[in-house]
C-alpha positions as CSV (number, residue, x, y, z in Angstrom):
1,M,70.4,-62.8,178.7
2,T,69.9,-61.9,175.1
3,S,73.0,-62.2,173.0
4,Q,73.6,-59.8,170.2
5,T,75.2,-60.8,167.0
6,Q,78.3,-58.8,166.2
7,Q,78.1,-57.3,162.8
8,Q,81.0,-58.4,160.6
9,P,82.6,-55.9,158.3
10,S,81.5,-56.5,154.7
11,E,84.0,-57.8,152.2
12,P,85.3,-55.2,149.7
13,T,83.6,-55.5,146.4
14,A,85.4,-55.4,143.0
15,D,84.0,-51.9,142.4
16,S,85.3,-50.6,145.7
17,I,88.7,-52.0,145.2
18,Q,88.9,-50.4,141.7
19,H,87.9,-47.1,143.3
20,D,90.6,-47.5,145.9
21,I,93.2,-48.1,143.2
22,E,92.0,-45.1,141.3
23,D,92.5,-43.0,144.5
24,I,95.9,-44.5,145.2
25,S,97.0,-43.8,141.6
26,H,95.9,-40.2,142.0
27,F,98.1,-39.8,145.1
28,L,101.1,-41.5,143.5
29,L,101.0,-39.1,140.6
30,E,100.8,-36.2,143.0
31,L,104.0,-37.4,144.5
32,D,105.6,-37.7,141.1
33,A,105.4,-33.9,140.8
34,L,108.5,-33.6,143.1
35,K,110.6,-34.8,140.1
36,H,109.8,-31.5,138.4
37,V,111.1,-29.3,141.2
38,E,114.6,-28.2,140.1
39,R,117.2,-27.4,142.7
40,R,120.2,-25.1,142.3
41,N,122.9,-27.7,142.6
42,Y,124.4,-29.6,139.6
43,V,124.6,-33.4,139.7
44,T,128.0,-35.0,139.6
45,G,129.5,-34.4,136.1
46,G,127.8,-31.0,136.0
47,G,125.5,-31.8,133.0
48,R,122.3,-30.8,134.6
49,R,120.7,-29.6,137.8
50,E,119.4,-32.0,140.5
51,N,115.7,-32.3,141.2
52,S,114.1,-32.5,144.6
53,A,113.0,-36.1,144.2
54,E,116.6,-37.1,143.6
55,H,117.8,-35.1,146.5
56,S,115.2,-36.8,148.8
57,W,116.4,-40.3,147.7
58,H,120.0,-39.2,148.2
59,L,119.2,-37.8,151.6
60,A,117.5,-41.0,152.8
61,M,120.3,-43.2,151.5
62,A,123.0,-41.0,153.0
63,C,121.3,-40.8,156.5
64,W,120.8,-44.6,156.5
65,S,124.4,-45.3,155.6
66,I,125.8,-42.8,158.1
67,A,123.6,-44.1,160.9
68,E,124.7,-47.7,160.1
69,Y,128.4,-46.8,159.6
70,F,128.7,-45.0,163.0
71,K,126.1,-47.3,164.7
72,L,124.1,-44.3,165.8
73,P,121.3,-45.1,168.3
74,L,118.5,-44.0,166.1
75,N,115.0,-45.1,165.0
76,H,115.9,-46.0,161.4
77,E,112.3,-46.3,160.3
78,Q,111.5,-42.8,161.6
79,L,114.8,-41.5,160.1
80,L,114.1,-42.8,156.6
81,K,110.4,-41.7,156.6
82,M,111.4,-38.2,157.5
83,A,114.2,-38.0,155.0
84,L,111.9,-39.2,152.2
85,I,109.2,-36.6,152.9
86,H,111.7,-33.8,153.8
87,D,111.1,-31.9,150.6
88,L,107.5,-33.0,149.7
89,G,106.2,-29.5,150.5
90,E,108.2,-28.2,147.5
91,I,105.7,-29.8,145.2
92,D,103.6,-26.7,145.8
93,A,106.1,-24.2,147.2
94,G,109.1,-24.9,144.9
95,D,112.7,-25.1,146.0
96,T,114.0,-22.1,147.9
97,Y,117.7,-21.3,147.4
98,L,119.8,-21.8,150.5
99,Y,121.1,-18.3,150.5
100,D,117.8,-16.6,149.6
101,T,116.8,-13.8,151.9
102,Q,113.2,-15.1,151.9
103,R,114.3,-18.6,153.0
104,N,112.9,-18.2,156.5
105,D,109.4,-17.8,155.1
106,A,109.6,-20.9,152.8
107,H,108.5,-23.4,155.4
108,H,105.0,-21.7,155.6
109,A,104.3,-22.4,152.0
110,E,105.8,-25.9,152.3
111,R,103.6,-26.7,155.3
112,D,100.5,-25.7,153.3
113,G,101.6,-28.1,150.6
114,I,102.0,-31.0,153.1
115,V,98.5,-30.3,154.5
116,R,97.2,-30.6,151.0
117,L,98.9,-33.9,150.4
118,Q,97.8,-35.2,153.7
119,N,94.2,-34.6,152.6
120,E,94.5,-36.0,149.1
121,C,92.4,-39.1,148.3
122,G,94.5,-42.2,148.1
123,N,97.1,-41.1,150.7
124,G,97.7,-44.0,153.1
125,I,100.2,-42.1,155.2
126,H,98.1,-41.1,158.2
127,N,100.8,-39.1,160.0
128,L,102.4,-37.3,157.0
129,T,102.0,-33.8,158.6
130,E,103.3,-35.0,161.9
131,L,106.4,-36.5,160.4
132,W,107.0,-33.4,158.3
133,E,106.7,-31.1,161.3
134,E,109.2,-33.2,163.3
135,Q,111.9,-33.1,160.6
136,E,111.2,-29.4,160.0
137,T,111.1,-28.1,163.6
138,G,111.9,-31.0,165.9
139,V,115.0,-31.7,167.9
140,S,115.2,-35.5,167.9
141,A,118.4,-37.3,167.1
142,E,116.9,-38.4,163.8
143,T,116.0,-34.8,162.9
144,Q,119.5,-33.5,163.8
145,L,121.1,-36.1,161.4
146,I,118.7,-35.2,158.6
147,K,119.5,-31.5,159.0
148,A,123.2,-32.1,159.0
149,V,123.2,-34.4,156.0
150,D,120.9,-32.0,154.1
151,R,123.7,-29.5,154.4
152,L,126.4,-32.0,153.6
153,L,125.0,-33.3,150.3
154,P,124.8,-30.1,148.3
155,F,128.2,-29.2,149.7
156,L,129.6,-32.4,148.3
157,L,128.1,-31.7,144.9
158,N,129.6,-28.2,144.8
159,L,133.0,-29.7,145.6
160,K,132.6,-32.3,142.9
161,T,131.6,-29.7,140.3
162,E,134.4,-27.3,141.3
163,G,132.0,-24.8,142.9
164,G,129.4,-25.0,140.2
165,M,126.5,-23.4,142.1
166,W,128.8,-21.4,144.3
167,Q,130.5,-19.7,141.4
168,A,127.2,-19.2,139.4
169,H,125.7,-17.3,142.4
170,E,128.9,-15.7,143.8
171,V,128.6,-17.4,147.1
172,T,131.0,-16.3,149.8
173,R,133.0,-18.3,152.3
174,S,131.2,-16.7,155.2
175,Q,127.8,-17.6,153.8
176,V,128.7,-21.3,153.6
177,V,130.2,-21.2,157.1
178,A,127.1,-19.6,158.6
179,T,124.8,-22.3,157.1
180,Q,126.9,-25.1,158.5
181,A,127.5,-23.6,162.0
182,F,124.7,-25.6,163.7
183,I,126.4,-28.9,162.8
184,A,129.3,-28.2,165.2
185,K,127.0,-29.0,168.2
186,S,125.3,-32.2,166.9
187,F,128.1,-33.7,164.7
188,P,131.4,-32.0,165.5
189,E,133.4,-34.4,163.4
190,I,131.4,-33.7,160.3
191,H,131.7,-29.9,161.0
192,H,135.4,-30.2,161.4
193,W,135.7,-31.9,158.0
194,L,133.5,-29.4,156.4
195,A,135.6,-26.5,157.7
196,K,138.7,-28.0,156.1
197,Q,136.8,-28.3,152.8
198,V,135.6,-24.8,152.9
199,A,139.2,-23.6,153.3
200,Y,140.2,-25.7,150.3
201,A,137.3,-24.5,148.2
202,T,138.3,-20.9,149.0
203,E,141.9,-21.5,148.1
204,Q,140.7,-22.9,144.7
205,G,138.6,-19.8,144.1
206,W,135.3,-21.6,144.1
207,L,134.1,-19.5,147.0
208,I,134.6,-15.7,147.3
209,D,136.9,-15.1,150.3
210,R,134.9,-12.8,152.5
């Protein structure tokens, strides 16, 4: 029997490694663009508005902390990855205001942005689009937590800034209640707390009472 010598993969050369680093650097700078996407909410202290990169970090940390605090049976790696890429599509699409009438169409533009990033040279995340689709349209326990916390965080910022964004855009109590309604099913305790805070914010005049 004639044996065949298995061909071994060639060692990377210095030139190929340099090319890889150039590609990786390109992708990292593409991600950096999320820092330039300004959101509507003010950071604590009210001195400036939050950007989407800050929100993504805050979302990931908040989801991680809540999952640990309540010992939720979740895949923490999946949870953190989805939280971190949650708003990546906004690099191309920009941030869409929560109460914007065109918000339902925003995910189409964001999806296109994710596909572009998936195909960028230097991207080492092979399942970027898959993860983004899960957090956007999925029903997993991880996705449900991300969606609930994504509503909770801007709500907290508005409470801390005495209705900063709410007052600037004349947001009503019923608008806030409607955007939080889905949380009642997945996290009733959080929803109950939010309902009490909505009542308080309305009493303070931070939300229009209608």
